[in-house]
C-alpha positions in Angstrom: -3.3 -2.7 107.4 -1.5 0.5 106.5 -0.9 -0.8 103.0 -4.6 -1.6 102.5 -5.5 2.0 103.6 -2.9 3.5 101.2 -4.2 1.4 98.3 -7.8 2.5 99.1 -6.8 6.1 99.1 -5.0 5.8 95.8 -8.2 4.3 94.3 -10.3 7.1 95.7 -7.9 9.8 94.4 -7.8 8.2 90.9 -11.6 8.0 90.7 -11.9 11.6 91.9 -9.4 12.8 89.3 -11.2 10.9 86.6 -14.5 12.5 87.7 -13.0 15.9 87.6 -11.6 15.5 84.1 -14.9 14.2 82.7 -17.5 16.3 84.7 -15.8 19.4 86.0 -13.8 20.2 82.8 -16.6 19.3 80.4 -19.9 19.6 82.3 -21.9 20.4 79.2 -20.8 17.2 77.4 -21.6 15.1 80.4 -25.1 16.5 80.8 -25.7 16.3 77.0 -24.7 12.6 76.9 -27.4 11.7 79.4 -30.2 13.5 77.5 -32.3 11.3 75.3 -32.3 13.7 72.4 -29.2 15.9 72.6 -29.6 19.4 71.2 -33.3 19.5 71.2 -33.6 21.8 74.2 -31.6 24.6 72.5 -33.7 24.2 69.3 -37.2 23.8 70.8 -38.2 27.4 69.9 -37.2 26.7 66.3 -39.3 23.6 65.7 -41.5 23.6 62.6 -43.0 20.1 62.4 -44.0 17.2 64.6 -45.5 13.8 63.7 -46.7 11.1 66.1 -47.6 7.8 64.5 -48.3 4.2 65.6 -48.8 0.9 63.8 -52.2 2.2 62.4 -50.6 5.3 60.9 -50.3 9.0 61.8 -52.1 9.9 65.1 -51.0 13.5 65.1 -49.3 15.8 62.6 -48.7 19.5 62.9 -46.7 22.3 61.3 -45.8 25.7 62.5 -47.0 28.8 60.7 -45.7 32.0 62.4 -46.7 31.7 66.0 -49.5 29.2 65.4 -49.4 25.4 65.2 -51.8 23.8 62.8 -52.9 20.1 62.8 -52.5 18.6 59.3 -53.6 15.0 60.1 -57.3 15.5 59.9 -57.6 16.3 56.3 -55.3 16.4 53.2 -56.0 20.1 52.7 -57.7 21.7 55.7 -55.9 22.4 58.9 -57.1 22.9 62.5 -55.5 24.9 65.3 -53.5 23.0 67.9 -53.5 23.3 71.7 -50.2 25.1 71.9 -50.0 24.8 75.7 -50.2 21.0 75.5 -47.8 20.8 72.6 -45.3 23.1 74.4 -45.5 21.1 77.6 -44.8 17.9 75.7 -41.8 19.3 73.8 -40.4 20.8 77.0 -40.6 17.4 78.8 -39.1 15.6 75.8 -36.2 18.0 75.5 -35.4 17.4 79.2 -35.8 13.7 79.2 -32.8 11.9 80.6 -31.7 8.4 80.3 -31.9 6.5 83.6 -30.4 3.2 82.5 -29.9 1.2 79.3 -32.3 -1.7 78.6 -32.3 -4.4 76.0 -30.5 -4.2 72.7 -32.1 -7.4 71.4 -34.8 -6.8 68.8 -36.5 -10.1 69.9 -37.1 -8.4 73.3 -38.3 -5.0 72.1 -42.0 -6.0 72.4 -41.6 -6.5 76.1 -40.8 -2.8 76.4 -43.0 -1.6 73.5 -40.1 -0.2 71.5 -40.5 -2.3 68.4 -40.7 -0.6 65.0 -44.2 0.9 64.4 -44.2 -1.0 61.0 -44.2 -4.3 62.9 -47.7 -5.8 63.0 -49.3 -5.4 66.4 -46.6 -3.0 67.6 -47.3 -1.2 70.9 -44.8 1.6 70.1 -45.2 5.2 69.0 -42.8 6.9 66.6 -42.1 10.5 67.2 -40.5 12.7 64.5 -39.8 16.3 65.4 -37.9 18.8 63.3 -36.7 22.3 62.6 -36.0 23.6 59.1 -32.5 22.1 59.3 -32.5 19.3 61.9 -34.6 16.3 62.8 -35.0 14.0 65.8 -36.7 10.6 65.8 -37.5 8.4 68.8 -39.6 5.3 69.4 -41.6 5.7 72.6 -42.5 2.5 74.4 -44.5 1.4 77.4 -44.6 3.3 80.7 -42.4 1.8 83.4 -44.2 -0.3 85.9 -43.1 2.1 88.6 -44.9 4.9 86.7 -41.8 7.1 86.9 -40.6 6.9 83.3 -41.0 5.4 79.9 -39.0 3.1 77.7 -37.5 4.6 74.5 -35.2 3.8 71.6 -33.9 5.8 68.7 -34.9 4.0 65.5 -31.3 4.1 64.2 -30.0 2.4 67.3 -30.4 -1.1 68.7 -30.0 0.0 72.3 -33.2 0.8 74.3 -33.4 2.9 77.4 -35.5 3.8 80.4 -36.0 7.6 80.5 -37.2 9.7 83.4 -40.2 11.3 81.7 -43.6 9.7 81.1 -44.4 11.9 78.1 -48.2 11.6 77.9 -49.2 11.0 74.3 -52.5 11.7 72.5 -54.9 8.7 72.5 -57.0 10.0 69.7 -56.4 12.4 66.7 -58.5 15.1 68.5 -56.9 15.3 71.9 -54.2 18.0 71.1 -56.6 20.3 69.2 -57.4 23.8 70.3 -60.0 23.3 73.1 -61.4 26.8 73.4 -62.4 27.8 69.9 -64.6 30.8 70.7 -62.6 34.0 71.0 -64.6 35.6 73.8 -65.0 35.4 77.6 -68.0 36.2 79.8 -66.7 39.7 80.5 -66.6 40.6 76.8 -70.1 39.5 75.9 -73.3 41.6 75.7 -76.1 39.1 75.1 -76.9 35.5 74.1 -80.2 34.8 72.4 -81.4 31.1 72.6 -84.3 29.9 70.5 -86.6 26.9 71.1 -87.8 25.6 74.4 -89.0 28.5 74.3 -86.8 31.4 73.1 -85.1 33.4 75.8 -82.2 35.9 76.1 -79.4 36.3 78.6 -78.1 39.8 78.6 -75.7 42.0 80.6 -77.5 44.6 82.7 -76.4 48.2 83.3 -74.4 47.1 86.4 -72.6 44.3 84.5 -74.7 41.5 86.0 -76.2 38.9 83.7 -80.0 38.8 83.6 -82.7 36.6 82.1 -85.4 38.0 79.8 -89.0 37.9 80.9 -87.9 36.6 84.3 -90.9 36.4 86.7 -89.4 33.8 89.0 -86.3 33.7 91.2 -83.2 32.2 89.7 -82.5 28.5 90.5 -79.3 29.5 92.4 -76.9 32.5 92.4 -74.6 32.3 89.5 -76.7 30.0 87.4 -76.7 32.4 84.4 -72.9 32.7 84.5 -72.6 29.0 84.8 -74.9 28.5 81.7 -73.0 31.1 79.7 -69.7 29.4 80.5 -71.0 26.0 79.3 -72.0 27.7 76.0 -68.8 29.7 75.4 -66.4 27.0 76.6 -68.2 24.0 75.1 -66.2 20.8 74.9 -66.3 18.6 71.7 -65.4 15.0 71.0 -64.1 15.2 67.5 -64.2 17.4 64.4 -64.5 16.8 60.7 -64.5 18.9 57.5 -68.0 20.4 56.9 -69.1 18.8 53.6 -72.9 18.8 53.9 -74.9 20.5 56.6 -77.3 18.3 58.6 -80.9 18.3 57.6 -83.1 21.1 58.9 -85.3 18.4 60.7 -82.3 17.6 62.9 -82.0 21.2 64.2 -82.3 21.4 68.0 -81.0 24.8 68.9 -79.7 28.0 67.5 -77.6 30.3 69.8 -76.8 33.9 68.7 -74.0 35.6 70.7 -73.2 39.3 70.6 -70.0 40.7 72.1 -69.7 44.2 73.5 -67.6 45.3 70.5 -70.4 44.2 68.1 -68.8 41.0 67.0 -71.3 38.1 66.4 -71.4 34.4 66.5 -74.1 31.9 65.6 -74.0 28.4 67.0 -76.3 25.8 65.3 -76.8 22.5 67.1 -78.2 19.4 65.3 -79.1 16.0 66.8 -77.5 13.3 64.7 -79.2 10.0 63.8 -76.1 8.3 62.3 -74.0 5.5 63.8 -72.1 8.0 66.0 -75.2 9.6 67.4 -74.7 12.6 69.7 -74.8 16.1 68.2 -73.1 18.2 65.5 -72.3 21.9 66.0 -71.6 24.5 63.4 -70.1 27.9 64.1 -70.3 31.1 62.0 -69.3 34.6 62.8 -66.6 37.0 64.0 -65.9 35.3 67.3 -64.2 32.3 65.8 -61.4 32.0 63.2 -62.8 32.1 59.7 -61.4 28.6 59.0 -63.4 27.0 61.9 -66.7 27.7 60.1 -65.5 25.0 57.7 -65.5 22.3 60.4 -68.3 20.3 62.0 -67.9 19.7 65.7 -69.2 16.4 67.1 -70.4 16.4 70.7 -71.5 13.6 72.9 -74.9 13.7 74.6 -73.1 14.8 77.8 -71.1 17.5 76.1 -74.2 18.9 74.5 -76.1 19.3 77.7 -74.8 22.7 78.5 -75.9 24.0 75.1 -79.4 22.6 75.5 -80.2 24.0 79.0 -83.9 24.9 79.0 -85.1 28.1 80.5 -87.0 26.2 83.2 -83.7 24.9 84.7 -82.5 28.5 85.2 -85.5 29.3 87.5 -87.0 28.2 90.8 -90.2 26.4 89.9 -93.3 26.9 92.1 -93.3 24.3 94.9 -89.5 23.7 94.7 -87.7 23.9 98.1 
């Protein structure tokens, strides 16, 4: 019995010594070896390019210019601002992604995990390429784990695949990671909004800073209805964008909204109802409250997304006979 105990203690001591040599004396090497993409965390602030592609081709491409990231996958020449917060969150999660366990190294089984080459017909995988001016990382991202706690991944140059501890949400369309709030103004910085059609009316900031409605002879529908309407206009959501080649026909015009900021800057929003296969609405922007390049793009809105821009004056007021 004593001999067994002594042997057991020797094994424990040996394992402990080995752990000390590997982990305690070289902790940075141990942590680094478990990262999916070693070295990315220390270089994340120096990244200049990112490409996400699947079997159908590039889904998202962007390059860094100064402090701004610009999407380059929408047009061969024109660029569109990227949602930097979303991109930064993705890169942060990617740089901290750790390998949980190795999975298959057999190419015949890659499809089960969704880590096959994106060039393979019907591939479920997504190829990510991310780079600085001097270094590049590439990784194939596969399916989410059935537990929902991670994702399968494989470096293209390696046969071994892995389960990592990050889900790494990817864009589903080419428009998901674009700048969501394109108007450079908030409710506190605006002075007035003139809306034509249905009929024309104006929302303006009173002397006490409260928003008011022109020619208002009825009580408001509810407290805050004007601020809610203004917010829908200034922070409109869009479904997609495309380079502005030809303006829609004048007959399709549904509403023009003229915005004036307290500092005198202006913005005109022109909304058209489309009768093509996509349907919905197209929105054009022109003025000082958006980046100059955004006036060269057409924003497509679904019927639901356009509702806030089409709010009629009657909906802002309590109608006679209403409770």
